[in-house]
C-alpha positions as CSV (number, residue, x, y, z in Angstrom):
1,M,0.0,0.0,0.0
2,R,2.8,2.3,0.9
3,F,4.4,1.7,-2.5
4,I,1.2,2.6,-4.3
5,S,0.9,5.9,-2.4
6,L,4.5,6.8,-3.2
7,F,3.9,6.0,-6.8
8,F,0.9,8.3,-7.0
9,V,2.8,11.1,-5.2
10,L,5.7,10.8,-7.7
11,L,3.3,10.6,-10.6
12,A,1.5,13.7,-9.5
13,F,4.8,15.6,-8.9
14,T,6.0,14.6,-12.4
15,F,2.7,15.7,-14.0
16,N,2.6,18.9,-12.1
17,T,6.1,19.9,-13.0
18,T,5.5,19.1,-16.7
19,A,2.1,20.7,-16.7
20,Q,3.5,24.0,-15.6
21,V,5.4,24.5,-18.9
22,I,2.9,22.9,-21.3
23,G,1.2,25.7,-23.3
24,K,3.9,28.3,-22.7
25,I,5.9,29.8,-25.6
26,F,9.5,28.6,-25.3
27,P,11.5,31.6,-24.0
28,D,13.7,33.4,-26.6
29,M,17.2,31.9,-26.7
30,E,20.2,32.6,-29.0
31,A,22.6,29.7,-29.4
32,E,25.4,29.0,-31.8
33,T,26.5,26.1,-34.0
34,V,30.2,24.9,-33.9
35,E,30.7,27.2,-36.9
36,D,29.4,30.2,-34.8
37,K,26.2,30.5,-36.8
38,V,23.5,32.0,-34.5
39,V,20.2,30.2,-34.2
40,S,17.3,32.1,-32.5
41,L,14.8,29.9,-30.7
42,P,12.0,29.6,-31.1
43,G,11.9,32.1,-34.0
44,D,14.1,30.2,-36.4
45,T,12.2,27.0,-35.9
46,K,8.7,28.3,-36.5
47,G,6.7,26.4,-39.1
48,K,8.0,22.9,-38.0
49,Y,7.8,20.9,-34.8
50,T,10.9,21.2,-32.8
51,L,12.6,18.9,-30.2
52,L,15.0,20.6,-27.9
53,G,17.3,18.9,-25.3
54,L,18.9,21.3,-22.8
55,A,21.6,20.6,-20.2
56,Y,23.3,23.0,-17.8
57,S,25.7,20.9,-15.8
58,K,28.4,18.4,-16.7
59,K,26.4,15.5,-15.4
60,S,23.2,16.6,-17.2
61,E,25.3,17.0,-20.4
62,D,26.5,13.4,-20.1
63,E,22.9,12.2,-19.8
64,L,22.0,14.5,-22.8
65,N,24.6,12.7,-24.8
66,G,22.7,9.4,-24.1
67,W,19.8,10.7,-26.2
68,F,21.9,11.6,-29.3
69,E,21.9,8.3,-31.1
70,P,18.3,7.2,-30.5
71,I,17.0,10.7,-31.5
72,F,19.3,10.7,-34.5
73,Y,18.0,7.4,-35.8
74,K,14.4,8.2,-35.0
75,F,14.1,11.8,-36.2
76,I,17.1,12.9,-38.2
77,Q,18.6,10.2,-40.3
78,K,16.8,10.0,-43.7
79,T,15.4,6.5,-44.3
80,T,16.2,4.7,-47.5
81,G,14.9,1.7,-49.3
82,L,11.3,0.5,-48.6
83,M,10.9,3.1,-45.8
84,A,12.1,6.1,-47.8
85,G,9.8,9.1,-47.4
86,F,8.5,8.0,-44.0
87,G,10.9,10.2,-42.0
88,Y,9.9,13.1,-39.7
89,D,10.1,16.8,-40.7
90,V,11.2,18.1,-37.3
91,N,13.9,20.5,-36.0
92,V,16.1,18.8,-33.5
93,Y,18.7,20.6,-31.3
94,F,20.8,19.4,-28.3
95,I,21.9,22.5,-26.3
96,P,24.6,22.4,-23.7
97,M,24.2,25.6,-21.7
98,F,27.2,27.5,-20.5
99,T,26.3,29.9,-17.7
100,G,28.1,32.0,-15.1
101,I,31.8,31.2,-14.8
102,N,31.4,28.2,-17.2
103,A,30.4,30.6,-20.0
104,A,34.2,31.0,-20.7
105,A,34.4,27.3,-21.6
106,T,32.0,27.6,-24.6
107,G,34.8,28.0,-27.2
108,T,36.7,25.0,-25.8
109,A,33.5,22.9,-25.9
110,K,32.9,23.8,-29.5
111,K,36.5,22.7,-30.4
112,K,36.1,19.5,-28.5
113,A,32.8,18.8,-30.3
114,L,34.5,19.3,-33.7
115,K,37.0,16.6,-32.8
116,K,34.9,14.1,-30.9
117,V,31.3,14.3,-32.2
118,D,30.2,12.5,-35.3
119,P,30.1,15.1,-38.1
120,Q,26.5,14.0,-38.9
121,L,25.4,15.2,-35.5
122,L,27.2,18.6,-35.4
123,P,24.4,20.6,-37.2
124,Y,22.0,19.5,-34.4
125,I,24.2,20.7,-31.5
126,L,23.8,24.3,-30.4
127,F,25.9,26.1,-27.7
128,Y,24.2,28.5,-25.4
129,K,26.2,31.1,-23.5
130,G,24.5,33.4,-21.1
131,E,22.3,33.7,-18.0
132,L,20.3,30.8,-16.7
133,K,17.7,32.4,-14.5
134,T,15.1,33.1,-17.2
135,Y,15.2,29.4,-18.3
136,K,15.1,28.0,-14.8
137,D,12.1,30.2,-14.0
138,E,10.2,29.7,-17.3
139,L,11.0,26.0,-17.9
140,D,11.0,24.7,-14.4
141,F,14.6,23.4,-14.3
142,E,14.5,22.0,-10.8
143,K,17.5,19.7,-10.9
144,K,20.7,20.7,-12.5
145,D,22.0,17.1,-13.0
146,I,19.4,16.0,-15.5
147,P,18.7,17.1,-19.1
148,Y,15.3,18.6,-20.1
149,F,13.5,18.0,-23.3
150,F,10.8,20.1,-24.9
151,V,8.6,19.5,-28.0
152,L,7.5,22.8,-29.5
153,D,4.6,23.1,-31.9
154,K,5.0,25.0,-35.2
155,E,4.4,28.4,-33.4
156,G,7.0,27.7,-30.6
157,K,4.6,26.7,-27.9
158,I,5.7,23.8,-25.6
159,I,3.4,20.9,-26.2
160,F,5.4,18.2,-24.3
161,A,8.2,18.1,-21.7
162,T,10.2,15.4,-20.1
163,S,13.5,15.2,-18.3
164,G,16.2,12.8,-17.2
165,A,18.2,10.0,-18.8
166,Y,17.1,8.4,-22.1
167,S,14.5,5.7,-22.0
168,E,12.6,4.1,-24.9
169,S,9.3,5.0,-23.3
170,K,10.3,8.7,-23.1
171,L,11.3,8.6,-26.8
172,D,8.0,6.9,-27.6
173,Q,6.1,9.7,-25.9
174,V,8.1,12.3,-27.8
175,E,7.4,10.5,-31.1
176,S,3.6,10.3,-30.4
177,V,3.4,14.0,-29.7
178,I,5.3,14.8,-33.0
179,E,3.2,12.4,-35.0
């Protein structure tokens, strides 16, 4: 009985946190590619569904990396053969956030990404350098050691949010919202 009560408390907490951001317009953010091209979110992504993964600590960035491959194969890689034409037309960005004293490390992180990240993934990685407060307040970043994921509709409104390490069930939820 105690387990069931704890389950419902955790479920209500998860729903409540997620529900607080659903329906909000994603706050304006300028981030850069490894080639220093500026991408303005959500402005530059309007007209398409957008999946954003954000991380603002080393540990959360490590968990964000765990999402790269599954998201790449599900939403980015163009299918060939019998499945050609059945891909998704969605913007996807992974965004490590460099804030406070860590903002100085942005250039180093870009160089490291150029050397270590699969070149096919590089266009989908943006680097944010700036303040964190707006995003913590608007997006309910409660824990710094986990990544946060948001699906935006074609107008930049948040229609789904999840957080934490990759799981197949979370990816299935993202996919069902995008479909």
